[in-house]
C-alpha positions as CSV (number, residue, x, y, z in Angstrom):
1,M,-6.5,1.8,-15.2
2,L,-8.7,1.1,-12.2
3,Q,-8.9,4.9,-11.5
4,D,-10.1,5.3,-14.4
5,A,-13.1,2.9,-14.9
6,V,-14.5,3.8,-11.3
7,S,-14.7,7.3,-12.5
8,R,-16.3,6.0,-15.7
9,G,-18.9,4.3,-13.4
10,I,-19.7,7.4,-11.4
11,A,-20.1,9.7,-14.3
12,G,-22.2,7.3,-15.5
13,A,-24.7,7.5,-12.9
14,G,-24.8,10.6,-13.5
15,L,-22.5,12.1,-10.9
16,D,-19.9,14.5,-11.0
17,V,-16.0,13.1,-10.3
18,V,-12.9,15.0,-9.0
19,Q,-10.0,12.9,-9.1
20,Y,-7.0,13.7,-6.4
21,G,-4.4,11.1,-8.2
22,L,-2.0,9.8,-5.3
23,A,-3.5,10.3,-2.2
24,S,-3.8,8.9,1.5
25,T,-6.9,6.6,2.9
26,P,-7.1,9.2,5.4
27,A,-6.9,12.0,2.9
28,M,-9.3,10.7,1.4
29,F,-12.3,10.3,4.0
30,N,-10.8,13.8,5.4
31,S,-12.3,15.4,2.2
32,T,-15.8,14.3,2.7
33,L,-15.3,17.0,5.9
34,T,-12.9,19.4,4.3
35,E,-15.1,22.8,3.4
36,D,-13.6,24.6,0.2
37,D,-15.3,25.1,-2.8
38,A,-11.7,25.4,-4.4
39,F,-11.0,21.8,-4.0
40,F,-14.8,20.8,-4.7
41,C,-15.1,19.7,-0.9
42,P,-17.1,18.9,1.3
43,V,-17.4,16.2,-1.7
44,D,-20.4,14.0,-0.5
45,G,-18.4,10.0,-1.0
46,A,-15.2,9.4,-1.5
47,I,-13.4,6.3,-3.3
48,M,-9.5,4.9,-2.0
49,I,-8.0,2.6,-4.5
50,T,-4.9,0.4,-2.6
51,A,-4.0,-2.8,-1.7
52,S,-2.7,-1.0,1.3
53,H,0.9,-3.3,2.0
54,L,-0.5,-6.7,-0.2
55,P,1.0,-7.1,-3.7
56,Y,-0.2,-4.5,-6.5
57,N,-2.9,-7.6,-7.9
58,R,-5.0,-7.2,-4.8
59,N,-6.1,-3.6,-5.2
60,G,-9.5,-2.9,-3.8
61,L,-12.1,-0.4,-3.0
62,K,-12.4,1.7,0.2
63,F,-15.5,3.9,0.4
64,F,-16.2,6.8,2.6
65,T,-19.0,9.3,3.2
66,N,-18.8,11.8,6.4
67,A,-19.7,9.4,8.6
68,G,-16.6,6.9,8.3
69,G,-16.0,4.2,6.2
70,L,-18.6,2.2,5.0
71,G,-18.8,-1.4,6.3
72,K,-20.2,-4.9,5.7
73,P,-23.8,-4.6,5.4
74,D,-22.7,-1.7,2.7
75,I,-20.4,-3.3,0.8
76,K,-22.3,-6.5,0.3
77,D,-25.1,-3.9,-0.9
78,I,-22.8,-2.3,-3.3
79,L,-21.6,-5.4,-4.9
80,E,-25.2,-6.8,-5.1
81,R,-26.1,-3.7,-7.0
82,A,-23.1,-3.7,-8.9
83,A,-23.6,-7.2,-9.9
84,D,-27.0,-6.7,-11.4
85,I,-25.8,-3.2,-13.2
86,Y,-23.5,-5.7,-14.8
87,K,-25.9,-8.2,-15.9
88,K,-27.7,-5.6,-17.9
89,F,-24.8,-3.8,-19.3
90,M,-23.9,-2.9,-23.0
91,V,-21.4,-2.6,-25.0
92,E,-22.9,0.6,-26.1
93,G,-23.3,1.6,-22.7
94,L,-19.4,1.7,-22.5
95,T,-18.9,4.5,-25.6
96,N,-21.3,6.6,-24.1
97,L,-20.2,6.1,-20.4
98,E,-16.2,7.4,-21.7
99,K,-18.1,10.7,-23.3
100,Q,-20.0,11.4,-20.0
101,T,-16.8,10.7,-18.5
102,S,-14.5,13.1,-20.8
103,T,-17.4,16.0,-19.9
104,S,-17.7,15.6,-15.9
105,I,-14.0,14.5,-14.4
106,K,-12.1,17.7,-12.6
107,R,-8.8,17.0,-11.1
108,V,-7.2,18.8,-8.0
109,D,-4.3,18.5,-5.8
110,Y,-6.6,17.7,-2.8
111,M,-2.7,16.4,-0.6
112,S,-1.9,19.7,-0.6
113,M,-4.8,21.1,1.5
114,Y,-4.6,18.1,3.8
115,T,-0.6,18.6,4.5
116,S,-1.7,22.2,5.2
117,D,-3.9,21.0,7.7
118,L,-1.3,19.0,9.4
119,V,1.1,21.6,9.3
120,K,-1.7,24.7,11.0
121,A,-1.7,21.4,14.0
122,V,1.5,21.4,14.8
123,R,2.5,25.2,14.7
124,R,-0.8,25.7,16.8
125,A,0.4,23.5,19.1
126,A,3.6,25.5,19.2
127,G,2.1,28.5,19.9
128,D,2.1,29.6,16.6
129,I,5.2,29.2,15.5
130,E,6.1,29.5,12.2
131,K,9.4,26.7,12.5
132,P,8.5,25.1,15.9
133,L,10.5,21.7,14.7
134,E,13.7,24.0,13.5
135,G,16.7,22.0,15.0
136,F,15.4,18.3,14.6
137,H,16.6,16.2,12.0
138,I,13.8,13.4,11.6
139,V,13.8,11.0,8.8
140,V,10.6,9.4,7.0
141,D,10.9,5.6,6.0
142,A,7.3,5.5,3.7
143,G,8.1,1.9,2.3
144,N,7.5,3.5,-1.2
145,G,4.1,3.9,-0.4
146,A,1.8,7.1,-0.6
147,G,3.0,8.3,2.3
148,G,6.1,10.5,1.2
149,Y,5.1,13.8,1.0
150,F,5.2,13.8,4.8
151,A,9.1,14.6,4.5
152,A,8.4,17.9,2.0
153,K,5.2,18.8,2.7
154,V,4.9,18.5,5.9
155,L,8.1,18.1,8.3
156,E,10.0,20.8,6.1
157,P,7.5,23.6,5.8
158,L,7.9,22.9,9.8
159,G,11.3,23.8,9.7
160,A,12.8,19.9,10.2
161,K,15.7,18.6,8.9
162,T,15.0,15.0,6.8
163,S,17.9,14.4,4.6
164,G,18.3,10.6,5.1
165,S,14.6,9.7,4.6
166,Q,14.6,6.9,2.3
167,F,12.0,5.0,-0.2
168,L,9.8,8.3,-0.6
169,E,8.6,7.3,-4.2
170,P,5.6,5.6,-5.0
171,D,6.5,1.7,-6.0
172,G,3.6,-0.9,-5.6
173,M,6.4,-3.8,-6.4
174,F,8.0,-2.6,-2.8
175,P,11.4,-3.1,-4.1
176,N,12.8,-2.1,-0.4
177,H,10.7,-3.6,2.1
178,I,7.2,-4.4,2.8
179,P,6.1,-0.7,3.7
180,N,4.3,-2.5,7.0
181,P,5.4,-0.9,10.6
182,E,4.7,-4.4,12.1
183,D,6.8,-6.1,9.6
184,K,10.1,-6.5,11.1
185,T,12.4,-6.0,7.7
186,A,10.5,-2.2,7.7
187,M,11.3,-1.7,11.5
188,K,15.1,-2.7,11.4
189,A,15.1,-0.1,7.8
190,I,13.9,2.9,9.6
191,I,15.7,2.1,13.0
192,Q,19.0,1.4,10.7
193,A,17.7,5.0,8.9
194,V,17.4,6.9,12.3
195,L,21.0,6.0,13.4
196,D,23.0,6.4,9.9
197,N,21.8,9.8,10.4
198,K,22.3,10.6,13.7
199,A,18.6,11.7,13.7
200,D,16.4,12.9,16.4
201,L,13.3,10.6,15.6
202,G,12.2,8.1,12.4
203,I,8.7,7.7,11.3
204,I,7.5,5.1,9.4
205,F,4.1,4.5,7.5
206,D,2.3,1.8,5.7
207,T,1.4,1.8,2.1
208,D,-1.8,4.0,2.5
209,V,-1.0,6.1,5.4
210,D,-3.5,4.7,8.0
211,R,-1.3,3.1,10.0
212,S,2.4,4.2,11.5
213,A,5.0,3.8,14.2
214,A,7.9,5.8,15.1
215,V,11.9,5.4,16.6
216,D,13.3,7.3,19.0
217,S,17.4,8.8,18.5
218,T,18.6,5.8,20.3
219,G,17.0,3.2,17.9
220,H,14.1,2.4,20.1
221,E,10.8,1.4,18.5
222,L,7.9,2.8,19.5
223,N,5.5,0.6,17.6
224,R,2.5,-2.0,18.6
225,N,2.4,-1.6,22.9
226,R,4.8,0.8,22.8
227,L,3.0,3.4,20.5
228,I,-0.2,2.9,22.5
229,A,1.4,3.9,25.7
230,L,2.7,6.8,24.2
231,M,-0.3,8.2,23.1
232,S,-2.3,6.7,25.8
233,A,-0.1,8.9,27.6
234,I,-0.8,12.2,25.4
235,V,-4.5,11.6,25.1
236,L,-4.9,11.3,29.2
237,E,-2.8,14.2,29.6
238,E,-5.7,16.2,27.3
239,H,-8.1,14.0,28.9
240,P,-8.0,12.6,32.8
241,G,-9.2,9.3,33.0
242,T,-10.8,8.7,29.7
243,T,-10.7,4.9,28.4
244,I,-8.3,4.0,26.2
245,V,-9.8,1.2,23.7
246,T,-7.1,-1.3,22.1
247,D,-7.3,-4.4,20.2
248,S,-6.8,-8.1,22.0
249,V,-3.7,-8.8,21.6
250,T,-1.9,-6.0,23.9
251,S,0.2,-6.8,26.8
252,D,-0.9,-6.3,30.7
253,G,2.1,-4.8,31.1
254,L,0.1,-1.9,29.3
255,T,-3.2,-1.9,31.4
256,T,-1.1,-1.5,34.5
257,F,0.8,1.2,32.5
258,I,-2.7,3.1,31.7
259,E,-4.8,2.7,34.6
260,K,-1.9,2.6,37.1
261,K,0.8,5.3,35.9
262,L,-1.5,7.2,34.1
263,G,-5.2,6.8,35.6
264,G,-6.7,6.1,32.9
265,K,-8.9,3.1,32.1
266,H,-8.1,0.5,29.5
267,H,-10.6,-1.5,27.1
268,R,-9.2,-4.4,25.4
269,F,-11.5,-5.3,23.0
270,K,-10.8,-7.2,19.4
271,R,-8.9,-7.2,16.7
272,G,-9.7,-5.7,14.3
273,Y,-9.2,-1.6,13.7
274,K,-12.8,-1.0,13.0
275,N,-14.1,-3.3,15.4
276,V,-11.7,-1.2,17.9
277,I,-12.9,2.1,16.5
278,D,-16.4,1.3,16.5
279,E,-16.2,0.2,20.4
280,A,-14.9,3.0,21.3
281,I,-17.8,5.3,19.6
282,R,-20.3,3.1,21.1
283,L,-19.1,3.7,24.6
284,N,-19.0,7.5,24.0
285,S,-22.9,6.7,23.2
286,I,-23.2,5.0,26.4
287,G,-21.7,7.7,28.3
288,E,-18.4,6.1,28.9
289,E,-15.9,8.7,27.3
290,S,-13.0,7.6,25.4
291,H,-10.8,10.0,22.8
292,L,-8.6,6.8,21.9
293,A,-8.8,3.6,20.2
294,I,-5.9,2.3,18.9
295,E,-4.8,-1.4,17.4
296,T,-1.2,-2.7,18.0
297,S,-0.8,-2.7,14.1
298,G,-0.2,1.3,13.9
299,H,-4.6,1.7,13.5
300,G,-5.1,4.4,15.8
301,A,-7.9,7.0,15.8
302,L,-8.8,9.8,17.9
303,K,-12.2,11.1,18.8
304,E,-10.9,14.8,18.0
305,N,-10.0,13.9,14.0
306,H,-13.2,12.5,13.8
307,W,-12.5,8.9,14.7
308,L,-10.3,8.4,11.8
309,D,-7.3,5.7,11.8
310,D,-4.8,8.0,10.6
311,G,-1.0,7.1,10.6
312,A,-0.2,10.9,9.9
313,Y,-2.5,12.2,12.4
314,L,-1.0,10.0,15.4
315,M,2.4,11.0,14.1
316,V,1.8,14.8,14.2
317,K,0.5,14.1,18.1
318,L,3.9,13.4,18.0
319,L,5.4,16.1,17.0
320,N,3.2,18.3,18.4
321,K,5.0,17.1,21.9
322,L,8.4,18.2,20.4
323,A,7.7,21.3,19.4
324,S,5.5,22.1,22.2
325,A,8.7,20.9,24.7
326,R,11.0,23.4,22.7
327,A,8.7,25.9,22.9
328,A,8.8,25.7,26.4
329,G,12.2,26.1,26.4
330,R,12.6,21.8,26.9
331,G,15.5,20.2,25.0
332,G,16.0,16.7,24.8
333,G,14.6,15.3,21.5
334,S,12.7,12.3,21.2
335,K,13.7,12.0,25.0
336,V,10.8,14.2,25.5
337,L,8.3,10.9,23.8
338,T,10.3,8.0,25.4
339,D,10.2,9.7,29.0
340,L,6.4,9.4,28.5
341,V,6.4,5.6,28.5
342,D,9.1,5.5,31.2
343,G,7.6,2.6,33.4
344,L,5.8,0.6,30.7
345,E,6.8,-3.4,32.0
346,E,7.1,-5.2,28.8
347,P,7.6,-9.3,28.5
348,G,10.9,-10.7,28.4
349,F,9.5,-12.9,25.6
350,A,6.5,-13.0,23.2
351,V,5.7,-15.0,20.1
352,E,2.9,-15.1,17.9
353,L,1.7,-18.5,16.1
354,R,-0.5,-19.5,13.8
355,L,-2.3,-22.6,13.9
356,K,-4.4,-23.5,10.3
357,I,-7.6,-25.4,9.8
358,D,-7.6,-27.6,7.5
359,Q,-11.2,-27.0,5.7
360,N,-10.8,-30.3,3.4
361,H,-10.2,-32.6,6.7
362,S,-13.0,-35.0,7.4
363,D,-12.9,-33.9,11.2
364,L,-14.8,-31.1,10.2
365,K,-18.0,-32.7,8.8
366,G,-19.3,-30.7,6.5
367,G,-19.0,-27.9,8.8
368,S,-17.3,-24.6,8.4
369,F,-13.6,-23.8,9.7
370,R,-15.4,-21.2,12.4
371,D,-17.9,-23.5,13.7
372,Y,-14.7,-25.8,14.1
373,G,-12.5,-23.0,15.8
374,E,-15.4,-22.1,17.8
375,A,-15.3,-25.8,19.1
376,V,-11.6,-25.9,19.7
377,L,-11.6,-22.4,21.4
378,K,-15.0,-24.0,23.7
379,H,-12.8,-27.1,24.7
380,L,-9.6,-24.5,26.3
381,E,-11.7,-22.4,28.1
382,N,-13.2,-25.4,29.4
383,R,-9.5,-27.0,30.4
384,V,-8.8,-23.4,31.4
385,D,-11.3,-23.4,34.0
386,S,-10.0,-26.8,35.8
387,D,-6.7,-25.7,36.0
388,P,-4.8,-24.4,39.0
389,K,-2.1,-22.5,37.1
390,L,-4.2,-21.0,34.9
391,Q,-6.5,-17.6,35.2
392,K,-9.3,-17.1,32.6
393,A,-9.2,-13.4,32.1
394,P,-12.4,-11.5,33.8
395,V,-12.8,-9.5,30.4
396,N,-12.4,-10.7,27.5
397,Y,-13.7,-10.4,24.0
398,E,-12.3,-12.3,22.1
399,G,-11.3,-16.0,22.1
400,V,-9.4,-17.3,25.1
401,R,-6.9,-15.2,27.3
402,A,-5.7,-16.6,29.9
403,S,-2.5,-15.6,32.7
404,G,0.0,-18.0,34.3
405,S,3.5,-18.5,34.8
406,G,4.2,-14.8,35.4
407,G,2.6,-14.4,31.7
408,W,-0.6,-14.7,29.5
409,F,-1.8,-16.2,25.9
410,L,-5.0,-15.5,23.8
411,L,-5.8,-17.7,21.4
412,R,-8.5,-16.7,18.6
413,L,-10.3,-16.9,15.8
414,S,-9.0,-15.0,12.6
415,L,-11.5,-12.3,11.7
416,H,-11.1,-13.6,8.0
417,D,-8.8,-17.2,7.4
418,P,-9.3,-20.7,8.7
419,V,-6.5,-20.1,11.6
420,L,-6.4,-19.9,14.9
421,P,-3.5,-17.6,16.1
422,L,-2.1,-18.2,19.3
423,N,-0.4,-15.4,21.3
424,I,2.3,-15.8,24.3
425,E,3.7,-13.4,26.1
426,A,6.1,-14.2,29.4
427,P,9.1,-13.2,31.0
428,S,11.3,-16.0,29.9
429,R,10.6,-18.1,26.9
430,E,10.9,-21.2,29.6
431,D,7.6,-19.4,30.8
432,A,6.1,-19.0,27.8
433,V,6.5,-23.1,26.9
434,K,4.7,-23.6,30.0
435,L,1.6,-21.7,28.5
436,G,2.0,-23.0,25.2
437,L,2.1,-26.8,26.7
438,A,-1.3,-25.6,28.3
439,V,-2.6,-24.8,24.8
440,A,-1.3,-27.6,23.0
441,A,-3.0,-30.4,25.8
442,A,-6.2,-28.7,24.7
443,T,-5.5,-28.5,20.5
444,K,-3.9,-31.8,20.4
445,E,-8.0,-33.7,20.4
446,F,-8.6,-31.6,16.9
447,P,-7.1,-33.4,14.1
448,A,-7.9,-30.6,11.6
449,L,-6.0,-28.2,13.3
450,D,-2.5,-27.8,12.4
451,T,-0.4,-27.4,15.5
452,S,2.8,-27.9,13.4
453,A,4.1,-24.6,14.3
454,L,2.6,-24.7,18.3
455,D,4.5,-28.0,18.7
456,E,7.9,-26.8,17.2
457,F,7.6,-24.3,19.8
458,V,7.2,-26.1,22.9
459,Q,9.9,-28.8,21.6
460,A,12.9,-26.7,20.7
461,F,13.0,-25.5,24.3
């Protein structure tokens, strides 16, 4: 229904419409770059209809040109133009639109082109071997999203065995688990699939395949900091010394791994995949080489792939390592990948707590939740500066980050919601509680801030 409505609107503006049917978000952007007349490519613009991992009633539109995804200013402009058109809309216009639509819409299977390119990329990495993954058993969990194609259209043509792959059929009700690589239930599902099938590797996607994660043959998760470390190792082999841009909640251990072991530079920026990607692009524009922008959520973009956050392409980079190792006579299955993150220091304890701002509380004094949140952060920053047990991060682009008790915490303002997320990592729960108590002492002076989650955490120890 939404696809038809969008198509009518575009056709009514006098443009040609090409419908791809079920597709991934990265594929839609890729269609603006592909050069193939048989697929009417490159297209001038692409629109993805998706709710990502949210419920089906949260569907929205993502817009792309060959310069990438549109940002907030562009979206605002589109909405204002749409509102103006709607005011002048007449019922007769709908009939005319339906007539125009029936003659100007074409339908093609663009995903066949997109997946073919992924297959070619792995073959190239293995020295043009037709089936470089022959002998590997790789299971896919698409979470009933759009990523089910990866098993039959990418892995199997490369020779991999994919039995045990699960939830490949699209179902917006997500009957098995939320398709989200950050979701514990989702990760538990792919881990179990790997172990049950004695697979070499497990791959999991989010709904529209712009995020991904992996699991090695022992059930060890390769997501969040581990996925960033793995991708950093791969990229820094190809581009020694390059800068790796990440979001703000990455660990101190990751910084040490990237800079001390891999010889790269870790540029920890803000939360939000678009922020991370745009920062990497900016660094390149001022002469600082960066080839990878990646968020703990599983959004990852490479310079070689037009800075597109493509979960399938990230997994192709992992497959390239497996295939090239096999071609060079080095076996070991997914150990080839896990060896790359050997030495990554991981915290003994990690937690994220969400402190909500009550927008109706009198303490806001008629101001916005964002102003109130900034006041909380400023007060915490002052407390950190006066606390000899805490050291403020010398370089920080978001919220207040400080280290102490062998760990660190970050309190920041959510990008969209009246929430202050608090991330804490430490060697033990006891050390994490010490950091939590420092934050609690500062936030207790703000009655509109619901600190119940933090209070419960520090009191439970």
